Structure formats: structure tokens, C-alpha cells
C-alpha positions in Angstrom: 12.6 -26.8 5.5 14.7 -28.0 2.6 13.6 -26.9 -0.8 14.1 -29.4 -3.6 13.8 -28.9 -7.4 10.5 -30.7 -7.3 9.2 -28.0 -4.9 10.3 -25.2 -7.1 8.8 -26.9 -10.2 5.6 -27.5 -8.4 5.5 -23.9 -7.3 6.0 -22.6 -10.8 3.1 -24.6 -12.1 0.7 -24.7 -9.1 1.4 -21.3 -7.4 -2.3 -20.4 -7.1 -2.8 -23.5 -5.0 0.2 -22.6 -2.8 -1.2 -19.1 -2.3 -4.6 -20.4 -1.5 -3.3 -22.8 1.1 -1.1 -20.0 2.6 -4.1 -17.7 2.8 -6.3 -20.3 4.4 -3.6 -21.7 6.8 -1.2 -19.0 7.7 0.8 -21.3 9.9 2.0 -23.2 6.8 3.6 -20.2 5.2 7.4 -20.4 4.6 9.6 -17.9 6.4 10.2 -15.8 3.2 6.5 -15.3 2.7 6.0 -14.2 6.3 8.9 -11.8 6.0 7.5 -10.4 2.8 4.1 -9.9 4.4 5.7 -8.2 7.4 7.8 -5.9 5.1 4.7 -4.8 3.1 2.8 -4.1 6.3 5.7 -2.1 7.7 6.3 -0.1 4.5 3.0 0.2 2.6 3.8 3.3 0.6 7.2 2.3 -0.8 5.8 -1.1 -1.7 2.8 0.6 -3.5 5.3 2.8 -5.4 7.2 -0.3 -6.4 3.9 -1.8 -7.6 3.2 1.3 -9.7 6.7 1.2 -11.2 7.0 -2.5 -11.9 3.4 -2.8 -13.0 3.8 0.1 -15.4 7.1 -1.2 -16.8 5.7 -4.7 -17.1 2.5 -3.5 -18.6 4.1 -1.4 -21.3 6.7 -4.1 -22.1 3.9 -6.7 -22.5 1.9 -4.3 -24.6 4.8 -3.8 -26.9 5.0 -7.6 -27.4 1.2 -7.7 -27.8 0.8 -10.0 -24.7 -2.5 -8.6 -23.7 -3.2 -10.9 -20.7 0.0 -10.1 -18.8 -0.2 -6.5 -19.8 -3.7 -6.2 -18.3 -2.5 -7.9 -15.1 0.5 -5.6 -14.8 -1.3 -2.4 -15.6 -4.1 -3.4 -13.3 -1.6 -3.9 -10.5 -0.1 -0.5 -11.3 -3.6 1.1 -11.2 -4.6 -0.5 -7.9 -1.3 0.6 -6.3 -1.7 4.1 -7.7 -5.3 4.3 -6.4 -4.1 3.2 -2.9 -1.4 6.0 -3.0 -4.0 8.6 -3.9 -6.4 7.3 -1.2 -3.7 7.5 1.5 -2.7 11.0 0.3 -6.3 12.2 0.5 -6.6 10.8 4.0 -3.4 12.5 5.1 -4.7 15.8 3.7 -8.0 15.5 5.4 -6.3 14.8 8.7 -4.1 17.8 8.3 -7.1 20.0 7.4 -9.0 18.7 10.4 -6.0 19.4 12.7 -5.8 23.0 11.4 -9.5 23.5 11.9 -9.3 22.1 15.5 -6.6 24.6 16.3 -8.6 27.5 14.8 -11.6 26.5 16.8 -9.6 26.3 20.0 -8.1 29.8 19.3 -11.6 31.2 18.5 -13.0 29.8 21.8 -10.1 31.3 23.7 -10.7 34.7 22.1 -14.4 34.5 22.8 -13.6 33.8 26.5 -11.5 36.9 26.7 -8.0 35.5 26.2 -6.0 38.1 24.2 -3.3 35.5 23.3 -5.9 33.1 21.8 -5.4 34.3 18.2 -1.6 34.1 17.8 -0.7 32.6 21.1 0.5 29.1 22.0 -2.6 28.1 23.9 
């Protein structure tokens, strides 16, 4: 697909409509949008960290210039990305704790059944 200046100008002014159409009809997405979506799905944590960084920098920069609308958008993006990182971290910690508890339960069951190697063994 050849991109002309009119397409770029149209995207600058009407980007919400482009995004809406791409969301409703995924088959109309350009290659770069599909590649971006694939990258974010493949690397969610680094992308969220980038969102925290760029959102924080953009939010503070816009606050300095007293541009409250863009500052709120940027800081909101940073907050959402930070919340996702905290949520994922808590899920990982809960999974690690559950794994340790499962091993402890298995060792306890082995000891209760008379296996001397159950406490510090490799069973």
C-alpha cells in the first residue's frame, strides 16, 4: 500500500477514526500496526515499562508547560502501565508461593507415609 501525503495528513487529524476502523475490522490494519500489536503481545513487560517512562516524562513535561489535558493523558498512561506491572508482579509472587507450598505439602505427605527422605530429599 502506497502512502501519500494526504493519507498522513488524514491520519494526523482523523486518527481516532482510523483506530476505530482498525479495531472493528482487523483485516484492514496496515502491516506496521500488526507488527506493533505482535510486539506488544510478545513483550508486555518491557512495553509497559516504556509506557511508564514515556508517560511520566511526557506528563511532567506537559505539566511544566501547563498543558493539563496532555499531562493527564500521559500520566494516566503511566499509571495504567504501572498498575499492570504491579498486577503481574503480584501474580508471579502468588504463583511462586503456591509452588513452594505444593512442594512443602508433598514433602509432608512423604514424611507422613514413612519416607525419611521426604523432608530434604528430592522426591
